[in-house]
N, C-alpha and C positions, 0 to 999 in steps of 0.2 A: 382897976386894971391900968397898967402902963402901956402907952402907945409904942408900937414897935419901932426901933431906931435904925436897924440895919435896912439898907436899900431893898434887899431881896424879901425881907419881912413886910416892908411897906407894900411892895409889889403884890406879895401874897394877899395882904389885906384888901387890896383893890380888886384882885382877881376874884375873890370870894364875894366881895359886894357886888360886882357885875354878874358873877354866876348865880347869885341869889335873887336877882330881880324877877325872874320868871316865877318864883315862889310866891309872889304877890297875887298872881292871877290863878295860882294852882287849883283852889277849889272849883272854879268854873271849868277849868280844862279837865280836871278829873272826873267831873260829872259827864262832860261831853264825851270823853273817852270810854267810860264805862257804858254810856248809852250806844256808842258806836260798835263797841265790841260785842254786845249782845243783840245787836240789831240784825234784821233779815237782810240776807243777801240773796239776789236773783240767781246767782249761779253762772251768769253770763260773764262775770268780770275776768279778765285775763289773770293769770297767776301772778305776774310781777305788781299789778295794782293791789291784789289782796295781800301779798307779802309785805309790800312797802307800807300799806295802810296799817297792817297789825304791828309792824316795827314802829311805825310814828307813834301809834296810840300807846303801845307798851313802853316805849322809851320815855314818852312824856308822862305817863302814869307813875313810872318808877323814878322819876327825876328827883324827887326830895330823898329817897333813900340813898341814891348815889351821891347827891350833894352832901348829905349828912356823913356818909361814909368818908368822903374826901376831908371834911372838916375834922372828923375824929382822927384820921390817920395824920393830918397836919398838926393837930393838937399833941399828938404822941411824939411827933418828930420836930417840935418847935425849936428845939436847941440847935438843930441843924438847918440853917436857913435855905440851903440848896434842896434838902429833902422837903421842907415845908412848902417851897414853891411848886414842887411836884404836885402836891395835893390841889392847889389852886389851879394848876394847868390841867389836871385830870378832870376837875368840875367844868372847865371851859371846854375841854374836848368832848365830854359827854353831852354838853349843850350843843355843841357844833354837830355832833352826830344825830341828835334829835331833830335840830332844823334841817339837817340834809335829808333825813328819812321823811320829814313832811314835805320837803321840795320834791322828792322822788314821787311821792304819793300824788302830789298836785300833777306832775308831769304825766304820770301814768293815767290819772283820771281824765285829764284834758285830752290825752291822745284817744281814749275810749269814747268820749263824747264828740269827737271829730273837731275839736277846736284846734287841734295840731294835727298836721299831716303824719301819719305813721312813718316810720324811718324807710320802709320799703317803697313807699310812694315817692319819697324825696330822691331815692337812689335811682328810680327808673327814668327820671327826666334826663 
């Protein structure tokens, strides 16, 4: 295999290397996601917490599929460096969306537990 010489191809290589790092811990994350998805809910959770939790778990569960689809698309468009870098950026974008959904889940969970004041209480002061 020849190392890519175009600056955009080198950037694509590093984007995929960075986006592929979460795959190292994927087996542990997948088990936790599956256990959380089939777990019991009390029914008292607010809808934003449930939706953000499901989005976080499903997006992390399907991360390898999204990553390898981006790799496949980039491999097919390797002759066009600009099109190839879009595949790397797409993998990074999916990773950002996954991390953001986990962040929202944490925020909504902390608000439910009383660790963060609800937005209504902050506005009433």
